[in-house]
C-alpha positions as CSV (number, residue, x, y, z in Angstrom):
1,M,0.0,0.0,0.0
2,S,1.3,3.5,-0.8
3,L,0.9,6.8,0.8
4,R,0.2,10.0,-1.0
5,L,2.1,13.0,0.4
6,R,2.3,16.8,-0.5
7,C,5.6,18.7,-0.1
8,R,5.5,21.4,2.5
9,S,7.9,23.5,0.4
10,C,6.9,23.2,-3.2
11,Q,3.5,21.7,-2.8
12,A,4.3,18.9,-5.2
13,A,2.5,15.6,-4.6
14,F,4.4,12.3,-4.5
15,V,3.9,8.7,-3.3
16,V,5.9,6.7,-0.7
17,Q,5.5,3.2,0.5
18,D,3.5,2.5,3.6
19,D,6.5,1.0,5.3
20,Q,8.1,4.4,5.3
21,A,5.4,5.8,7.6
22,G,7.0,7.7,10.5
23,Q,10.3,8.0,8.7
24,A,12.0,10.9,7.0
25,V,11.5,11.0,3.2
26,T,12.9,13.4,0.5
27,C,10.7,15.4,-2.0
28,P,11.8,14.1,-5.4
29,K,11.3,17.7,-6.8
30,C,13.0,20.1,-4.3
31,D,14.9,17.5,-2.1
32,T,13.1,18.9,1.0
33,R,13.0,16.3,3.7
34,Q,9.9,15.7,5.8
35,V,8.4,12.9,8.0
36,A,5.8,10.7,6.4
37,P,2.7,10.5,8.6
38,K,1.8,7.2,10.2
39,A,-1.3,5.2,9.0
40,A,-4.6,6.3,10.6
41,P,-5.9,4.0,13.4
42,A,-8.9,1.8,12.9
43,P,-12.2,3.7,12.7
44,V,-14.2,3.9,15.9
45,P,-18.0,3.3,15.6
46,E,-19.9,6.5,15.1
47,A,-22.1,6.0,18.1
48,E,-19.1,5.9,20.4
49,S,-17.0,8.6,18.8
50,E,-19.8,11.0,18.2
51,P,-22.4,10.9,20.9
52,V,-23.9,14.2,19.7
53,A,-25.2,14.3,16.2
54,P,-22.9,16.6,14.1
55,L,-24.2,19.4,12.0
56,L,-22.9,17.8,8.9
57,K,-22.6,14.0,8.7
58,R,-19.7,12.4,6.9
59,R,-20.6,10.5,3.8
60,S,-18.8,7.2,3.2
61,A,-16.8,7.1,0.1
62,P,-16.7,3.9,-2.0
63,A,-13.9,1.5,-1.0
64,G,-10.6,1.7,-2.7
65,P,-9.0,-1.1,-4.5
66,T,-7.3,-2.5,-1.4
67,G,-10.6,-2.4,0.6
68,G,-12.3,-0.1,3.1
69,D,-10.3,3.1,3.5
70,A,-12.7,6.1,4.2
71,S,-12.2,9.2,2.3
72,V,-12.0,12.6,3.9
73,F,-13.5,14.3,0.8
74,V,-17.3,15.0,0.7
75,P,-18.6,14.8,-2.8
76,K,-20.8,17.8,-4.1
77,E,-24.5,17.1,-4.3
78,P,-25.8,17.0,-7.9
79,R,-27.5,20.2,-9.0
80,E,-31.2,20.0,-10.1
81,P,-31.6,20.7,-13.7
82,R,-32.7,24.3,-14.4
83,K,-36.3,24.6,-15.5
84,S,-37.0,26.2,-18.9
85,R,-39.2,29.3,-19.1
86,R,-40.4,28.5,-22.6
87,G,-43.6,27.0,-21.3
88,L,-44.3,30.0,-19.1
89,W,-44.0,32.4,-22.1
90,A,-46.2,30.2,-24.2
91,G,-48.9,30.2,-21.5
92,L,-48.8,34.0,-21.2
93,L,-49.1,34.4,-25.0
94,A,-52.1,31.9,-25.0
95,A,-53.8,33.8,-22.2
96,A,-53.3,37.2,-24.0
97,A,-54.7,35.7,-27.2
98,L,-57.7,34.3,-25.4
99,A,-58.4,37.7,-23.7
100,A,-58.2,39.5,-27.1
101,G,-60.6,36.9,-28.6
102,L,-63.1,37.4,-25.7
103,L,-62.9,41.2,-26.1
104,V,-63.7,41.0,-29.8
105,A,-66.4,38.4,-29.4
106,W,-68.0,39.9,-26.2
107,P,-70.8,41.7,-28.0
108,S,-72.0,38.5,-29.6
109,I,-71.5,36.6,-26.4
110,R,-73.4,39.3,-24.4
111,D,-76.3,39.2,-27.0
112,W,-76.4,35.4,-26.7
113,L,-76.5,35.5,-22.9
114,D,-78.9,38.4,-22.7
115,P,-80.7,38.9,-26.1
116,R,-82.9,41.7,-24.7
117,P,-82.1,45.0,-26.6
118,K,-80.6,47.8,-24.6
119,G,-82.8,50.6,-26.0
120,M,-85.9,51.6,-24.0
121,V,-88.3,51.3,-26.9
122,E,-86.8,48.0,-28.3
123,G,-86.7,46.6,-24.8
124,V,-90.4,47.2,-24.1
125,A,-91.3,45.7,-27.6
126,Y,-89.1,42.7,-26.9
127,D,-90.7,42.1,-23.5
128,Y,-94.2,42.5,-25.0
129,L,-93.5,40.0,-27.8
130,K,-91.9,37.6,-25.3
131,A,-95.1,37.8,-23.2
132,L,-97.2,37.1,-26.3
133,A,-95.1,34.1,-27.2
134,R,-95.3,32.7,-23.7
135,G,-99.0,33.4,-23.2
136,D,-98.3,35.6,-20.2
137,A,-101.5,37.7,-20.1
138,Q,-100.4,39.6,-17.0
139,A,-97.1,40.9,-18.6
140,E,-98.9,41.6,-21.9
141,A,-101.5,43.8,-20.1
142,R,-98.7,45.6,-18.2
143,L,-96.7,46.4,-21.3
144,G,-99.4,47.2,-23.8
145,V,-103.1,48.3,-24.3
146,V,-103.9,46.3,-27.4
147,S,-107.5,45.1,-27.2
148,E,-106.9,42.0,-29.4
149,P,-103.2,41.1,-29.3
150,P,-101.8,38.8,-32.0
151,A,-101.3,35.1,-31.2
152,I,-97.6,34.3,-32.0
153,R,-95.4,31.4,-31.3
154,S,-92.0,33.0,-31.6
155,F,-90.3,36.2,-32.9
156,R,-86.9,37.3,-34.2
157,D,-85.1,40.2,-36.1
158,L,-86.6,43.0,-33.9
159,S,-85.6,46.4,-35.2
160,R,-86.8,50.0,-34.7
161,D,-88.2,51.9,-37.6
162,K,-86.7,55.2,-36.7
163,P,-88.2,57.2,-39.7
164,R,-91.6,56.7,-38.1
165,D,-90.5,58.3,-34.8
166,S,-92.3,61.5,-33.8
167,R,-92.2,63.8,-30.8
168,A,-94.7,66.6,-29.9
169,K,-94.0,69.0,-27.1
170,G,-96.3,71.8,-26.1
171,S,-98.7,73.2,-23.5
172,F,-101.8,71.3,-22.4
173,A,-103.5,74.5,-21.3
174,P,-105.4,75.1,-24.7
175,I,-106.7,71.5,-24.6
176,A,-107.7,71.8,-21.0
177,R,-109.7,75.0,-21.9
178,L,-111.4,73.1,-24.7
179,H,-112.3,70.3,-22.2
180,R,-113.9,72.8,-19.8
181,Q,-116.0,74.1,-22.7
182,I,-117.1,70.6,-23.6
183,E,-117.9,69.8,-20.0
184,K,-120.3,72.8,-19.8
185,K,-122.3,71.8,-22.8
186,Y,-122.0,68.1,-23.4
187,V,-122.0,64.7,-21.7
188,Y,-119.8,61.9,-23.1
189,D,-121.5,58.7,-24.1
190,P,-119.0,55.8,-24.2
191,N,-121.4,53.5,-25.9
192,N,-121.2,55.4,-29.2
193,A,-118.1,57.6,-28.5
194,R,-120.2,60.7,-29.0
195,F,-121.2,63.7,-26.9
196,T,-124.8,64.5,-26.2
197,P,-126.0,68.0,-25.2
198,K,-126.7,68.6,-21.5
199,D,-129.8,70.6,-22.6
200,P,-131.5,68.6,-25.4
201,L,-134.3,71.1,-25.7
202,G,-131.9,73.7,-27.1
203,P,-131.0,71.7,-30.3
204,A,-134.6,70.6,-30.6
205,A,-135.9,74.2,-30.5
206,E,-133.2,75.3,-33.1
207,T,-134.3,72.4,-35.4
208,L,-138.0,73.5,-35.2
209,D,-137.1,77.1,-35.9
210,A,-135.0,76.1,-38.9
211,L,-137.8,73.9,-40.3
212,H,-140.4,76.7,-39.9
213,E,-138.0,79.1,-41.6
214,A,-137.5,76.7,-44.5
215,K,-141.3,76.3,-44.8
216,A,-141.9,80.0,-44.9
217,K,-139.2,80.4,-47.5
218,A,-140.9,77.7,-49.6
219,E,-144.2,79.4,-49.4
220,K,-142.6,82.7,-50.3
221,D,-140.9,81.2,-53.4
222,K,-144.2,79.5,-54.3
223,T,-142.4,76.2,-54.3
224,Y,-145.6,74.2,-53.7
225,E,-147.4,75.9,-56.6
226,K,-144.5,75.1,-58.9
227,M,-144.7,71.4,-57.9
228,A,-148.4,71.3,-58.7
229,S,-148.2,73.3,-61.9
230,G,-147.4,70.3,-64.1
231,D,-144.7,72.3,-65.9
232,P,-141.5,70.2,-66.0
233,E,-139.2,73.2,-65.7
234,E,-141.1,74.6,-62.6
235,Q,-141.2,71.2,-61.0
236,M,-137.4,70.8,-61.5
237,Q,-136.9,74.3,-60.0
238,A,-139.1,73.3,-57.0
239,A,-137.0,70.2,-56.4
240,I,-133.8,72.2,-56.6
241,D,-135.2,74.7,-54.0
242,F,-136.2,71.8,-51.6
243,G,-132.8,70.2,-52.0
244,T,-131.0,73.5,-51.3
245,A,-133.1,74.0,-48.1
246,F,-132.4,70.5,-46.8
247,A,-128.7,70.8,-47.6
248,K,-128.6,74.0,-45.5
249,L,-130.4,72.3,-42.7
250,S,-128.0,69.3,-42.7
251,E,-125.0,71.6,-42.6
252,T,-126.2,73.9,-39.9
253,T,-129.1,73.0,-37.5
254,L,-129.3,69.2,-38.2
255,A,-125.5,68.8,-38.5
256,P,-124.1,65.9,-36.3
257,K,-121.6,68.3,-34.8
258,R,-124.5,70.3,-33.4
259,I,-126.6,67.3,-32.1
260,I,-124.2,64.4,-31.3
261,P,-120.7,65.6,-32.0
262,S,-117.6,63.5,-31.8
263,Y,-114.4,64.6,-30.1
264,K,-112.8,65.2,-33.5
265,M,-115.7,67.5,-34.5
266,L,-115.4,69.5,-31.3
267,V,-111.6,69.8,-31.8
268,Q,-112.1,71.1,-35.3
269,E,-114.7,73.6,-34.1
270,A,-112.8,74.8,-31.1
271,K,-112.6,78.5,-30.5
272,P,-109.9,79.6,-30.3
273,P,-108.7,76.8,-32.6
274,L,-106.0,74.4,-31.5
275,Q,-102.7,74.5,-33.4
276,G,-99.4,72.8,-33.7
277,P,-98.5,70.0,-31.2
278,E,-101.7,70.7,-29.2
279,L,-103.8,69.9,-32.3
280,A,-101.7,66.8,-33.1
281,L,-102.2,65.5,-29.6
282,A,-106.0,66.0,-29.6
283,L,-106.4,64.5,-33.0
284,D,-104.4,61.4,-32.1
285,Y,-106.8,60.9,-29.2
286,A,-109.7,61.4,-31.6
287,R,-108.4,58.6,-33.8
288,H,-107.6,56.1,-30.9
289,L,-110.2,56.8,-28.2
290,E,-110.1,53.3,-26.6
291,A,-106.3,52.9,-26.6
292,W,-105.9,56.4,-25.0
293,D,-108.4,55.7,-22.3
294,R,-106.7,52.4,-21.5
295,L,-103.3,54.1,-21.6
296,L,-104.3,56.8,-19.2
297,K,-106.8,54.7,-17.2
298,R,-109.2,57.6,-17.4
299,P,-111.1,59.4,-20.2
300,F,-108.9,61.9,-22.0
301,P,-111.5,64.7,-22.0
302,T,-111.4,64.7,-18.2
303,L,-107.8,66.0,-18.1
304,K,-107.6,69.6,-17.0
305,A,-103.8,70.0,-16.5
306,D,-102.4,73.3,-17.7
307,G,-98.6,72.5,-17.7
308,R,-96.3,71.2,-20.4
309,F,-96.7,67.8,-22.1
310,L,-94.5,65.5,-24.1
311,F,-96.0,63.0,-26.5
312,E,-93.6,60.5,-28.2
313,K,-94.3,57.8,-30.7
314,A,-92.1,55.0,-32.1
315,E,-92.6,51.9,-34.2
316,V,-90.8,48.5,-34.2
317,L,-90.7,45.7,-36.8
318,A,-90.3,42.0,-36.0
319,S,-90.6,38.7,-37.8
320,V,-93.1,36.5,-36.0
321,T,-94.4,33.0,-36.4
322,D,-98.1,32.7,-35.8
323,K,-99.4,30.0,-33.5
324,L,-101.6,28.6,-36.2
325,A,-98.9,28.6,-38.8
326,S,-97.7,25.4,-40.4
327,S,-94.1,24.3,-40.4
328,G,-93.6,25.5,-44.0
329,D,-95.3,28.8,-43.7
330,P,-93.1,31.9,-44.0
331,P,-92.8,34.2,-41.0
332,A,-95.0,37.3,-40.9
333,T,-93.9,40.9,-40.3
334,L,-95.5,42.5,-37.3
335,R,-95.5,46.3,-36.8
336,L,-95.8,47.5,-33.2
337,K,-96.6,51.1,-32.3
338,L,-95.5,52.4,-29.0
339,V,-96.3,55.7,-27.3
340,R,-95.3,57.6,-24.2
341,V,-97.1,60.5,-22.6
342,Q,-95.7,62.8,-19.9
343,M,-97.5,65.7,-18.3
344,D,-98.4,67.0,-14.8
345,G,-98.5,63.9,-12.6
346,I,-98.6,61.5,-15.5
347,D,-95.9,59.4,-17.1
348,T,-97.3,56.4,-18.9
349,G,-93.9,55.0,-19.9
350,W,-93.5,53.3,-23.2
351,K,-96.5,51.1,-24.0
352,V,-97.6,49.1,-27.0
353,V,-100.9,50.6,-28.4
354,S,-101.2,48.7,-31.6
355,A,-99.9,45.5,-33.3
356,R,-100.7,44.7,-36.9
357,R,-99.4,42.3,-39.4
358,L,-98.1,43.7,-42.8
359,T,-99.7,42.2,-45.9
360,P,-97.1,41.3,-48.6
361,G,-97.6,43.4,-51.7
362,V,-99.7,46.1,-49.9
363,P,-98.0,49.5,-49.2
364,D,-97.2,49.9,-45.5
365,E,-98.8,53.3,-44.9
366,P,-98.8,55.0,-41.5
367,E,-102.1,54.2,-39.8
368,D,-102.4,57.7,-38.4
369,E,-102.6,59.3,-41.8
370,D,-106.1,60.5,-42.6
371,G,-106.4,60.1,-46.3
372,P,-109.1,61.8,-48.4
373,E,-112.5,60.3,-48.3
374,P,-113.0,58.1,-51.4
375,T,-115.4,59.6,-53.8
376,T,-117.3,57.7,-56.5
377,P,-118.3,59.9,-59.5
378,P,-121.9,59.5,-60.5
379,E,-122.5,57.4,-63.5
380,A,-123.5,59.3,-66.6
381,A,-126.9,58.5,-68.2
382,Q,-126.4,56.3,-71.2
383,P,-128.2,57.7,-74.4
384,S,-130.8,55.5,-76.1
385,P,-129.9,54.0,-79.4
386,G,-130.0,56.6,-82.1
387,E,-129.8,59.6,-79.7
388,P,-126.7,61.9,-79.6
389,P,-124.7,61.9,-76.4
390,P,-125.6,64.8,-74.0
391,S,-123.4,67.8,-74.1
392,P,-121.3,68.7,-71.0
393,G,-123.3,70.7,-68.4
394,A,-126.6,69.8,-69.8
395,V,-129.4,69.3,-67.3
396,P,-131.2,66.0,-67.7
397,P,-134.8,66.3,-68.7
398,A,-137.4,65.9,-66.0
399,P,-139.9,63.0,-66.2
400,P,-143.1,63.9,-67.8
401,G,-145.9,64.8,-65.4
402,R,-148.8,62.5,-64.8
């Protein structure tokens, strides 16, 4: 067995035989002499030599080729492999991409989670159609005043028809003044939506006076003698005189606006006349009496407020599927009309006042437009065979007297 030594002078390492332990040896490099250490004594058991556990325990080295010498060197513990940050960066990039995708798709996701429109008008229309589709009569009555709501199974593609929006703002004082005048003279009859005079003898007396005046005029013009004369021209003139007298009576004393006027007639005859937004508000009530009374929960002519008012209208379109529709039937287009009225102590909120289906191929005209009354021209008398056609403006001959 050999011993490994290190020179104290030049620090060179060299080997000597174990039998030279305790003897003086010479460094082969610098010739410095030194004493070789003796062999270490046999190891004492750890329990006897170290009764107290050391801070650092010695680790046994593998035995040498000659067997069992313990090494004084402690090997370094293996270092754990360093973790790569590539996965961390990949995760951060994936999270950023997911956040950007959610931000872009959030409107669609929000609409899917909550399809109710955010606009006030569209929201009320959506809730109303949803109540109709579910058969929720209580919600339908709370959101609208339609007397006969449509029966639908589902709806989609709800959109506001903004060109149909309107807004009227004015003073209710002129309308309240008209209501006070109406209240003094008339009583409202809800059965026929007309006003009857509080003093029926007044119109009756005016009617009798007008009839007696017409009779006196006929006697003065000898209308009765002309009718009995047998002369066709005089008989025709008598008929024209009678027609003129009755036309005057129907336009004055016997006119419906004098006997049983409607609210529209009273508005048109108001003194001083209504104008601008006040007239528009009053005429809208005249066109939709029942809807207004259900909207206000009281008759409109009983309102006596004298402050400002705000009257708003809006319309919404939606594609609906009727409950009685077959699987192959196309959806129908439903037009909803919503109104809101605000004045002293009153705010109806947006309410659905009408719901009507649009007919394909038929122009969708606003229902509030009052078109001209249709007139049918009288048919011209056809000439007999062989007779020339009558000239324009010619008076047809009277039938021969009997």
